[in-house]
Backbone as JSON, one array per atom type, in Angstrom:
{
  "sequence": "XXXXXXXXXXXXXXXXXXXXXXXXXXXXXXXXXXXXXXXXXXXXXXXXXXXXXXXXXXXXXXXXXXXXXXXXXXXXXXXXXXXXXXXXXXXXXXXXXXXXXXXXXXXXXXXXXXXXXXXXXXXXXXXXXXXXXXXXXXXXXXXXXXXXXXXXXXXXXXXXXXXXXXXXXXXXXXXXXXXXXXXXXXXXXXXXXXXXXXXXXXXXXXXXXXXXXXXXXXXXXXXXXXXXXXXXXX",
  "N": [[-27.88, 22.6, 14.08], [-27.49, 25.93, 14.93], [-26.39, 28.35, 12.67], [-24.53, 26.69, 11.54], [-23.13, 25.12, 8.6], [-24.11, 22.89, 6.01], [-22.22, 20.1, 4.82], [-20.97, 19.71, 1.43], [-20.9, 17.11, 0.44], [-22.64, 14.08, 1.14], [-22.91, 11.91, 4.03], [-22.24, 9.18, 3.42], [-21.11, 9.22, 0.91], [-18.76, 8.26, -0.17], [-18.94, 5.55, -0.49], [-19.81, 2.37, -1.94], [-22.66, 0.42, -2.43], [-23.9, -2.84, -2.86], [-26.83, -4.32, -3.65], [-28.55, -7.23, -3.15], [-31.34, -8.42, -3.04], [-34.45, -9.62, -3.0], [-36.1, -9.45, -0.84], [-38.15, -7.12, 0.78], [-37.18, -5.62, 2.98], [-34.43, -5.49, 2.53], [-34.32, -3.87, 0.26], [-35.32, -1.5, 1.36], [-33.36, -0.94, 3.25], [-31.18, -0.46, 1.53], [-32.22, 1.82, 0.31], [-32.25, 3.65, 2.47], [-29.49, 3.89, 3.0], [-28.69, 4.91, 0.57], [-29.97, 7.39, 0.66], [-28.33, 8.6, 2.46], [-26.2, 9.16, 0.93], [-24.69, 7.11, -0.24], [-23.6, 5.21, -3.1], [-25.79, 3.1, -4.61], [-26.26, -0.01, -5.99], [-28.63, -1.95, -7.41], [-29.08, -5.31, -7.68], [-30.68, -7.35, -9.93], [-32.68, -10.18, -10.99], [-32.73, -11.74, -14.3], [-35.42, -11.54, -15.02], [-36.24, -9.36, -13.65], [-36.83, -7.43, -10.64], [-39.27, -8.72, -8.36], [-40.89, -6.76, -7.2], [-41.31, -4.87, -9.14], [-43.66, -5.44, -10.35], [-45.59, -5.47, -8.44], [-48.45, -4.74, -6.53], [-51.26, -2.43, -6.8], [-51.02, 0.0, -8.08], [-49.47, 2.02, -10.56], [-46.8, 3.93, -12.07], [-46.21, 5.36, -14.99], [-46.03, 2.77, -16.06], [-44.45, 1.39, -14.23], [-44.44, -0.24, -11.08], [-45.73, 1.48, -8.29], [-44.83, 0.82, -5.75], [-42.28, -0.33, -6.25], [-40.89, 1.86, -7.36], [-40.92, 3.65, -5.22], [-39.26, 2.44, -3.35], [-36.84, 2.26, -4.59], [-35.81, 4.58, -5.67], [-33.39, 5.95, -5.64], [-31.3, 4.53, -6.79], [-29.02, 2.59, -8.86], [-29.45, 0.07, -11.41], [-28.85, -3.37, -12.11], [-28.96, -6.23, -14.06], [-28.44, -9.6, -13.51], [-27.87, -13.1, -13.92], [-27.51, -15.02, -11.37], [-27.58, -17.68, -11.0], [-26.23, -18.85, -12.98], [-23.01, -19.59, -14.35], [-21.73, -17.58, -15.88], [-23.05, -15.26, -15.07], [-22.33, -15.18, -12.35], [-19.58, -14.85, -12.64], [-19.4, -12.23, -13.61], [-20.46, -10.94, -11.4], [-18.45, -11.47, -9.51], [-16.41, -9.95, -10.62], [-17.34, -7.39, -10.19], [-17.39, -7.22, -7.44], [-14.91, -6.46, -6.03], [-15.05, -3.69, -6.07], [-16.95, -2.98, -4.32], [-18.22, -1.84, -1.22], [-20.15, -2.58, 0.67], [-22.31, -5.33, 0.9], [-25.64, -6.13, 0.53], [-27.56, -8.74, 1.36], [-30.48, -10.42, 0.82], [-31.72, -12.9, 0.27], [-33.53, -16.04, -0.18], [-33.61, -18.66, 2.37], [-30.52, -20.3, 2.46], [-29.94, -19.76, -0.22], [-27.89, -17.92, -0.93], [-25.5, -19.3, -0.37], [-25.89, -21.47, -2.07], [-25.77, -20.24, -4.56], [-23.23, -19.38, -4.52], [-22.47, -16.88, -3.46], [-22.15, -16.25, -0.85], [-21.03, -15.08, 2.41], [-18.46, -16.17, 3.1], [-17.44, -16.82, 0.59], [-17.44, -14.3, -0.7], [-15.7, -12.75, 0.87], [-13.25, -13.78, 0.24], [-12.7, -12.6, -2.11], [-12.95, -9.85, -1.66], [-11.54, -8.89, 1.15], [-12.2, -7.11, 3.18], [-14.87, -6.64, 3.08], [-18.16, -5.56, 3.97], [-20.77, -7.43, 4.91], [-24.08, -7.8, 4.83], [-26.49, -9.91, 5.95], [-29.76, -10.6, 5.59], [-32.67, -11.95, 7.09], [-35.71, -13.72, 7.98], [-35.83, -15.08, 10.46], [-33.23, -15.45, 11.36], [-29.92, -17.1, 11.2], [-29.72, -19.48, 12.62], [-31.4, -21.95, 14.71], [-34.81, -23.26, 15.2], [-36.46, -22.18, 13.21], [-34.87, -21.3, 11.18], [-34.6, -22.16, 8.51], [-36.88, -21.35, 7.33], [-38.7, -19.37, 5.03], [-39.72, -15.9, 5.19], [-42.07, -13.2, 5.61], [-43.33, -9.83, 5.9], [-46.03, -9.75, 7.22], [-46.01, -12.25, 8.56], [-43.87, -11.96, 10.34], [-44.82, -9.85, 11.88], [-46.88, -11.18, 13.17], [-45.53, -13.31, 14.52], [-43.87, -11.91, 16.26], [-45.59, -10.74, 18.03], [-46.7, -8.27, 17.59], [-49.11, -8.06, 16.14], [-50.86, -9.09, 18.01], [-51.1, -7.01, 19.72], [-52.41, -5.12, 18.34], [-55.39, -3.62, 17.32], [-58.91, -3.55, 18.24], [-59.97, -3.38, 21.67], [-60.6, -6.47, 23.08], [-61.16, -7.48, 20.6], [-60.16, -9.24, 17.51], [-56.69, -10.04, 16.67], [-54.87, -7.72, 14.62], [-53.36, -6.8, 11.49], [-50.73, -4.46, 11.2], [-50.96, -1.21, 9.64], [-48.93, -0.62, 7.83], [-45.79, -1.85, 6.48], [-44.41, -2.82, 9.03], [-42.45, -4.56, 10.12], [-40.63, -4.89, 8.01], [-39.72, -2.22, 7.57], [-38.77, -1.56, 10.12], [-36.79, -3.56, 10.48], [-35.1, -2.87, 8.36], [-34.2, -0.32, 9.12], [-32.75, -0.88, 11.49], [-30.81, -2.48, 10.31], [-29.49, -0.72, 8.54], [-28.38, 0.99, 10.41], [-26.59, -0.81, 11.64], [-24.88, -1.34, 9.48], [-23.7, 1.2, 9.1], [-22.31, 1.4, 11.53], [-20.52, -0.71, 11.16], [-19.05, 0.22, 8.97], [-17.79, 2.41, 10.17], [-16.24, 1.03, 12.04], [-14.56, -0.34, 10.27], [-13.13, 1.75, 9.12], [-11.49, 2.43, 11.22], [-10.15, 0.07, 11.9], [-9.67, -1.47, 9.63], [-10.96, -3.83, 9.16], [-13.45, -6.0, 7.82], [-16.95, -6.99, 8.11], [-19.35, -9.47, 9.08], [-22.72, -9.2, 9.12], [-25.48, -10.47, 10.58], [-28.78, -10.32, 10.42], [-31.99, -10.58, 11.78], [-35.38, -10.11, 10.94], [-37.26, -10.6, 12.87], [-35.89, -10.1, 15.25], [-35.58, -7.29, 15.22], [-38.25, -6.51, 15.33], [-39.09, -7.51, 17.79], [-37.46, -5.99, 19.45], [-38.55, -3.47, 19.05], [-40.84, -3.66, 20.51], [-40.19, -3.39, 23.13], [-41.08, -1.6, 25.31], [-43.7, -2.56, 25.9], [-43.13, -5.21, 26.44], [-41.78, -4.93, 28.8], [-43.9, -4.36, 30.49], [-45.1, -6.85, 30.71], [-43.14, -8.27, 32.11], [-43.3, -6.87, 34.49], [-45.92, -7.27, 35.42], [-46.64, -9.89, 34.89], [-48.74, -10.64, 33.33], [-50.66, -11.33, 30.36], [-50.52, -9.17, 27.56], [-52.96, -6.72, 26.52], [-54.99, -5.59, 23.77], [-55.01, -2.17, 22.77], [-56.48, -0.51, 21.11], [-59.39, 1.45, 20.22], [-61.14, 1.71, 18.17]],
  "CA": [[-27.06, 23.56, 14.83], [-27.69, 27.27, 14.4], [-25.2, 28.96, 12.11], [-23.67, 25.7, 10.89], [-23.4, 24.87, 7.19], [-24.08, 21.48, 5.67], [-21.18, 19.77, 3.85], [-21.46, 19.46, 0.08], [-21.05, 15.67, 0.26], [-23.37, 13.4, 2.2], [-22.09, 11.11, 4.94], [-21.78, 7.91, 2.85], [-20.89, 9.42, -0.53], [-17.55, 7.57, -0.61], [-19.14, 4.1, -0.43], [-20.68, 1.7, -2.92], [-23.47, -0.66, -1.86], [-24.5, -3.77, -3.81], [-28.05, -4.86, -3.02], [-29.03, -8.48, -3.76], [-32.4, -8.7, -2.06], [-35.89, -9.52, -3.28], [-36.76, -9.14, 0.43], [-38.35, -5.67, 0.84], [-36.32, -4.99, 3.98], [-33.15, -5.21, 1.9], [-34.51, -2.71, -0.6], [-35.47, -0.32, 2.22], [-32.03, -0.67, 3.8], [-30.44, 0.2, 0.46], [-32.81, 3.15, 0.15], [-31.78, 4.5, 3.56], [-28.06, 4.15, 2.79], [-28.62, 5.81, -0.57], [-30.36, 8.73, 1.11], [-27.17, 9.16, 3.16], [-25.18, 9.49, -0.05], [-24.01, 5.95, -0.84], [-23.99, 4.73, -4.42], [-26.44, 1.81, -4.42], [-26.55, -0.77, -7.21], [-29.59, -3.02, -7.14], [-28.88, -6.46, -8.56], [-31.95, -8.02, -10.19], [-32.65, -11.34, -11.87], [-33.07, -11.35, -15.66], [-36.85, -11.22, -15.1], [-36.49, -8.14, -12.91], [-37.27, -7.57, -9.25], [-40.72, -8.95, -8.27], [-41.61, -5.54, -6.8], [-41.65, -4.08, -10.33], [-45.01, -5.79, -10.78], [-46.35, -5.72, -7.21], [-49.32, -3.64, -6.11], [-52.33, -2.02, -7.7], [-50.8, 1.31, -8.68], [-48.27, 2.15, -11.36], [-46.43, 5.24, -12.59], [-45.58, 5.13, -16.29], [-45.81, 1.35, -16.25], [-43.68, 0.8, -13.14], [-45.19, -0.3, -9.83], [-45.42, 2.56, -7.35], [-44.03, 0.23, -4.68], [-40.9, -0.47, -6.7], [-40.3, 3.18, -7.52], [-40.74, 4.29, -3.92], [-38.17, 1.8, -2.61], [-35.61, 2.17, -5.39], [-35.72, 5.84, -6.4], [-32.05, 6.53, -5.61], [-30.37, 3.42, -7.06], [-28.8, 2.06, -10.2], [-29.94, -1.31, -11.51], [-28.07, -4.28, -12.95], [-29.59, -7.56, -14.12], [-27.51, -10.72, -13.66], [-28.39, -14.41, -13.54], [-26.52, -15.58, -10.45], [-27.67, -19.14, -11.03], [-25.38, -19.3, -14.07], [-21.59, -19.29, -14.13], [-21.39, -16.3, -16.49], [-23.57, -14.21, -14.2], [-21.49, -15.13, -11.15], [-18.28, -14.3, -13.01], [-19.56, -10.77, -13.65], [-20.64, -10.53, -10.0], [-17.13, -11.51, -8.86], [-15.63, -8.82, -11.14], [-17.86, -6.17, -9.57], [-17.27, -7.27, -5.98], [-13.8, -5.7, -5.44], [-15.37, -2.26, -6.03], [-18.11, -2.84, -3.43], [-17.92, -1.73, 0.21], [-21.19, -3.26, 1.45], [-23.25, -6.18, 0.16], [-26.9, -6.43, 1.22], [-28.1, -10.02, 0.86], [-31.78, -10.76, 1.38], [-32.24, -14.02, -0.51], [-34.18, -17.08, 0.6], [-32.69, -19.47, 3.18], [-29.6, -21.17, 1.74], [-29.71, -19.41, -1.63], [-26.59, -17.27, -1.12], [-24.47, -20.35, -0.44], [-26.16, -22.26, -3.27], [-25.33, -19.45, -5.72], [-21.81, -19.06, -4.3], [-22.27, -15.46, -3.17], [-22.23, -16.14, 0.6], [-19.97, -14.25, 3.0], [-17.14, -16.81, 3.01], [-16.98, -16.68, -0.8], [-17.21, -12.89, -1.03], [-14.55, -12.19, 1.59], [-12.04, -14.22, -0.44], [-12.49, -11.66, -3.21], [-12.68, -8.58, -0.96], [-11.47, -9.37, 2.54], [-12.75, -6.15, 4.14], [-16.26, -6.35, 2.72], [-19.21, -5.61, 4.99], [-21.78, -8.31, 4.31], [-25.31, -7.82, 5.61], [-27.38, -11.02, 5.59], [-31.09, -10.38, 6.16], [-33.58, -13.1, 7.06], [-36.84, -13.56, 8.86], [-35.64, -15.64, 11.8], [-31.83, -15.63, 11.68], [-29.26, -18.24, 10.56], [-29.77, -20.69, 13.45], [-32.66, -22.13, 15.42], [-35.79, -24.13, 14.53], [-37.13, -21.52, 12.08], [-33.85, -20.71, 10.31], [-34.78, -22.55, 7.11], [-38.2, -20.91, 6.85], [-38.81, -18.02, 4.47], [-40.6, -15.05, 6.0], [-42.48, -11.92, 5.05], [-43.71, -8.88, 6.94], [-47.15, -10.16, 8.07], [-45.62, -13.37, 9.41], [-43.03, -11.44, 11.43], [-45.72, -9.1, 12.77], [-47.61, -12.15, 13.99], [-44.61, -14.05, 15.38], [-43.3, -11.02, 17.28], [-46.63, -10.3, 18.96], [-47.23, -6.96, 17.23], [-50.53, -8.18, 15.78], [-51.62, -9.34, 19.23], [-51.28, -5.72, 20.4], [-53.04, -4.2, 17.39], [-56.81, -3.88, 17.14], [-59.8, -3.07, 19.3], [-59.99, -4.12, 22.92], [-61.51, -7.61, 23.01], [-61.32, -7.93, 19.22], [-59.11, -10.12, 17.0], [-55.44, -9.39, 16.29], [-54.91, -7.07, 13.31], [-52.1, -6.45, 10.85], [-50.46, -3.02, 11.17], [-51.31, -0.63, 8.35], [-47.77, -0.55, 6.95], [-44.86, -2.98, 6.66], [-43.64, -2.44, 10.23], [-41.28, -5.42, 10.29], [-39.67, -4.58, 6.95], [-39.11, -0.91, 7.8], [-37.98, -1.64, 11.35], [-35.6, -4.35, 10.21], [-34.22, -2.11, 7.48], [-33.57, 0.76, 9.89], [-31.72, -1.48, 12.33], [-29.74, -2.97, 9.44], [-28.72, 0.44, 8.08], [-27.59, 1.41, 11.59], [-25.49, -1.77, 11.8], [-23.93, -1.12, 8.38], [-22.93, 2.42, 9.4], [-21.37, 1.06, 12.6], [-19.48, -1.56, 10.58], [-18.18, 1.09, 8.17], [-16.99, 3.16, 11.13], [-15.25, 0.09, 12.57], [-13.59, -0.64, 9.23], [-12.26, 2.91, 8.97], [-10.53, 2.45, 12.33], [-9.41, -1.19, 12.05], [-9.41, -2.13, 8.35], [-11.64, -5.12, 9.15], [-14.83, -6.11, 7.37], [-17.89, -7.55, 9.08], [-20.55, -10.21, 8.69], [-23.86, -8.79, 9.93], [-26.62, -11.38, 10.39], [-29.89, -9.61, 11.07], [-33.31, -11.18, 11.62], [-36.48, -9.15, 11.09], [-37.93, -10.87, 14.15], [-35.13, -9.41, 16.3], [-35.92, -5.86, 15.2], [-39.64, -6.33, 15.73], [-39.14, -7.73, 19.24], [-36.83, -4.84, 20.1], [-39.47, -2.33, 18.98], [-41.92, -3.88, 21.47], [-39.61, -3.42, 24.48], [-41.88, -1.01, 26.4], [-44.8, -3.45, 26.26], [-42.56, -6.41, 27.05], [-41.51, -4.57, 30.19], [-45.16, -4.48, 31.24], [-45.3, -8.28, 30.99], [-42.22, -8.62, 33.2], [-43.73, -6.22, 35.73], [-47.23, -7.74, 35.88], [-46.83, -11.32, 34.67], [-50.0, -10.85, 32.63], [-50.64, -11.17, 28.92], [-50.9, -7.82, 27.15], [-54.23, -6.57, 25.83], [-55.01, -4.59, 22.71], [-55.4, -0.86, 23.27], [-57.31, 0.25, 20.17], [-60.8, 1.66, 20.59], [-61.95, 1.77, 16.96]],
  "C": [[-27.17, 24.92, 14.17], [-26.36, 27.83, 13.9], [-24.28, 27.98, 11.41], [-24.06, 25.55, 9.43], [-23.28, 23.39, 6.92], [-22.95, 21.21, 4.69], [-21.78, 19.47, 2.49], [-21.73, 17.98, -0.14], [-21.8, 15.06, 1.44], [-22.45, 12.4, 2.91], [-21.47, 9.89, 4.26], [-21.42, 8.02, 1.38], [-19.65, 8.69, -1.05], [-17.73, 6.06, -0.75], [-20.08, 3.61, -1.52], [-21.35, 0.5, -2.25], [-24.0, -1.53, -3.0], [-25.65, -4.47, -3.11], [-28.54, -6.08, -3.8], [-30.16, -8.98, -2.87], [-33.8, -8.52, -2.64], [-36.69, -9.2, -2.02], [-36.92, -7.62, 0.56], [-37.47, -4.97, 1.86], [-34.95, -4.65, 3.41], [-33.22, -3.99, 1.01], [-34.63, -1.43, 0.22], [-34.14, 0.05, 2.85], [-31.16, 0.04, 2.76], [-30.92, 1.62, 0.23], [-32.28, 4.11, 1.22], [-30.3, 4.86, 3.38], [-27.85, 5.07, 1.6], [-28.99, 7.24, -0.21], [-29.24, 9.41, 1.9], [-25.98, 9.35, 2.24], [-24.48, 8.33, -0.71], [-24.49, 5.71, -2.27], [-24.54, 3.32, -4.24], [-26.74, 1.2, -5.78], [-27.45, -1.93, -6.83], [-29.4, -4.13, -8.16], [-30.2, -7.21, -8.69], [-31.73, -9.26, -11.05], [-32.98, -10.89, -13.29], [-34.55, -10.98, -15.84], [-37.19, -9.91, -14.39], [-36.96, -8.42, -11.49], [-38.78, -7.79, -9.21], [-41.51, -7.69, -7.93], [-41.95, -4.65, -7.99], [-43.1, -4.3, -10.74], [-45.92, -6.06, -9.58], [-47.19, -4.5, -6.86], [-50.3, -3.22, -7.19], [-51.99, -0.79, -8.52], [-49.47, 1.38, -9.4], [-48.05, 3.61, -11.74], [-45.63, 5.0, -13.85], [-45.16, 3.68, -16.46], [-45.02, 0.65, -15.18], [-44.51, 0.83, -11.86], [-44.75, 0.83, -8.89], [-44.57, 2.05, -6.19], [-42.56, 0.17, -5.06], [-40.21, 0.88, -6.78], [-40.02, 3.84, -6.17], [-39.56, 3.72, -3.14], [-36.83, 1.83, -3.33], [-35.3, 3.46, -6.15], [-34.3, 6.39, -6.5], [-30.97, 5.49, -5.93], [-30.12, 3.26, -8.56], [-29.27, 0.61, -10.21], [-29.07, -2.11, -12.47], [-28.73, -5.64, -12.9], [-28.52, -8.61, -14.41], [-28.22, -12.01, -13.26], [-27.34, -15.11, -12.68], [-26.58, -17.1, -10.38], [-26.81, -19.73, -12.15], [-23.95, -18.81, -13.86], [-21.19, -17.93, -14.7], [-21.85, -15.13, -15.62], [-22.73, -14.06, -12.94], [-20.11, -14.54, -11.45], [-18.33, -12.77, -13.07], [-19.74, -10.21, -12.24], [-19.28, -10.46, -9.29], [-16.23, -10.37, -9.36], [-16.06, -7.51, -10.49], [-17.5, -6.08, -8.09], [-16.09, -6.48, -5.4], [-14.07, -4.2, -5.33], [-16.47, -1.95, -5.02], [-17.66, -2.78, -1.97], [-18.87, -2.56, 1.06], [-22.04, -4.1, 0.51], [-24.46, -6.45, 1.05], [-27.49, -7.68, 0.59], [-29.4, -10.34, 1.59], [-32.46, -11.84, 0.58], [-32.95, -15.01, 0.41], [-33.17, -17.9, 1.37], [-31.83, -20.39, 2.32], [-29.26, -20.75, 0.33], [-28.35, -18.75, -1.85], [-25.47, -18.3, -1.23], [-24.65, -21.19, -1.71], [-25.63, -21.55, -4.52], [-23.89, -18.98, -5.6], [-21.57, -17.56, -4.18], [-22.4, -15.23, -1.66], [-21.01, -15.36, 1.13], [-18.59, -14.87, 2.83], [-16.57, -16.7, 1.6], [-16.61, -15.24, -1.11], [-15.98, -12.32, -0.35], [-13.23, -12.68, 1.0], [-11.69, -13.28, -1.59], [-12.21, -10.26, -2.68], [-12.72, -8.84, 0.54], [-12.01, -8.37, 3.57], [-14.2, -5.78, 3.82], [-17.16, -6.4, 3.96], [-20.41, -6.3, 4.36], [-22.97, -8.37, 5.26], [-26.2, -8.94, 5.09], [-28.7, -10.86, 6.33], [-31.92, -11.65, 6.04], [-34.74, -12.83, 8.0], [-36.52, -13.93, 10.29], [-34.18, -15.87, 12.19], [-31.26, -16.92, 11.12], [-29.3, -19.53, 11.36], [-31.13, -20.78, 14.12], [-33.68, -22.91, 14.59], [-36.46, -23.51, 13.32], [-36.15, -20.98, 11.05], [-34.08, -20.99, 8.83], [-36.11, -22.07, 6.53], [-38.12, -19.52, 6.22], [-39.8, -17.21, 5.3], [-40.96, -13.8, 5.23], [-43.06, -11.08, 6.18], [-44.9, -9.33, 7.79], [-46.81, -11.3, 9.02], [-44.78, -12.89, 10.6], [-43.87, -10.6, 12.4], [-46.46, -10.05, 13.71], [-46.68, -12.84, 14.99], [-44.06, -13.19, 16.52], [-44.31, -10.63, 18.35], [-47.22, -8.94, 18.63], [-48.72, -7.03, 16.89], [-51.4, -8.4, 17.01], [-51.89, -8.05, 20.0], [-52.06, -4.72, 19.55], [-54.5, -4.59, 17.18], [-57.62, -3.36, 18.32], [-59.74, -3.96, 20.53], [-61.04, -5.24, 22.85], [-61.71, -8.16, 21.62], [-60.17, -8.82, 18.78], [-57.82, -9.35, 16.74], [-55.54, -8.83, 14.87], [-53.5, -6.78, 12.81], [-51.94, -4.93, 10.88], [-50.65, -2.49, 9.75], [-50.16, -0.49, 7.38], [-46.82, -1.69, 7.3], [-43.91, -2.69, 7.82], [-42.38, -3.27, 10.38], [-40.21, -5.11, 9.24], [-38.96, -3.26, 7.22], [-38.27, -0.9, 9.07], [-36.69, -2.41, 11.15], [-34.6, -3.62, 9.35], [-33.49, -1.0, 8.23], [-32.47, 0.23, 10.8], [-30.53, -1.95, 11.49], [-28.87, -1.82, 8.94], [-27.84, 0.98, 9.2], [-26.38, 0.5, 11.77], [-24.44, -1.59, 10.71], [-23.08, 0.12, 8.65], [-21.91, 2.16, 10.51], [-20.21, 0.22, 12.07], [-18.52, -0.75, 9.71], [-17.26, 1.92, 9.07], [-15.88, 2.27, 11.71], [-14.17, -0.2, 11.53], [-12.62, 0.52, 9.01], [-11.17, 2.93, 10.05], [-9.62, 1.22, 12.34], [-9.0, -1.85, 10.73], [-10.13, -3.45, 8.19], [-13.06, -5.0, 8.6], [-15.7, -6.75, 8.45], [-18.91, -8.44, 8.37], [-21.66, -9.8, 9.66], [-25.02, -9.73, 9.6], [-27.81, -10.8, 11.16], [-31.22, -10.28, 10.74], [-34.38, -10.11, 11.82], [-37.2, -9.35, 12.41], [-37.21, -10.15, 15.29], [-35.53, -7.94, 16.38], [-37.33, -5.62, 15.7], [-39.79, -6.52, 17.23], [-38.54, -6.54, 19.99], [-37.79, -3.65, 20.13], [-40.62, -2.45, 19.98], [-41.43, -3.84, 22.92], [-40.47, -2.76, 25.56], [-43.03, -1.91, 26.86], [-44.29, -4.74, 26.9], [-42.2, -6.16, 28.51], [-42.74, -4.67, 31.07], [-45.42, -5.94, 31.62], [-44.39, -8.71, 32.14], [-42.69, -8.05, 34.54], [-45.0, -6.85, 36.3], [-47.41, -9.24, 35.79], [-48.09, -11.65, 33.92], [-49.84, -10.62, 31.13], [-51.16, -9.78, 28.55], [-52.24, -7.82, 26.41], [-54.09, -5.51, 24.75], [-55.59, -3.28, 23.25], [-56.43, -0.15, 22.4], [-58.76, 0.34, 20.59], [-61.7, 1.79, 19.37], [-62.23, 3.17, 16.49]]
}
């Protein structure tokens, strides 16, 4: 807006986010919320986040991937598989507004950091649970990663040269898309809590976000009844 001045504080500067997610989409979601001013604490295992050692390129001994996704966060290492680690987690939880959970299927409940447990400690917490395929259905117990979601959603079937094989997109489309949708949902939940005082459980599947991003092409299928073809020309 012409002539307007930006406020000194960013939109989410009053909120604290706790990120418990080896899943890259969780790290990206935390990154987005941090860019909007939230204080983000990344919870890592005693061995450190796997992304610290992922990829070919490093900057001063740290993986470029890890630095790019966690540049605006604090870090805390806890062993949630042990009682002492969980006790420290429970002490931190009352100070947290949003928890981002991107663990493997069933791990949050196994480690006693699932939504039902966390809301007993902070009843208005906003709990984002990220997964590949969602909490129910035939694929609920399956772990997932970006290439698998690209394939399952049909994105790979639309990527590549006409008449050629399906190809993986050049970047982590499912992770970034899922993270953006998740950050949007968290902001909506924070807005709802400000008005009602109620927390939220947000269950978000990367497959959902990827399917939503393909809506224009899916409309073509409904209109023609024909399978989509790849558009690329090389």
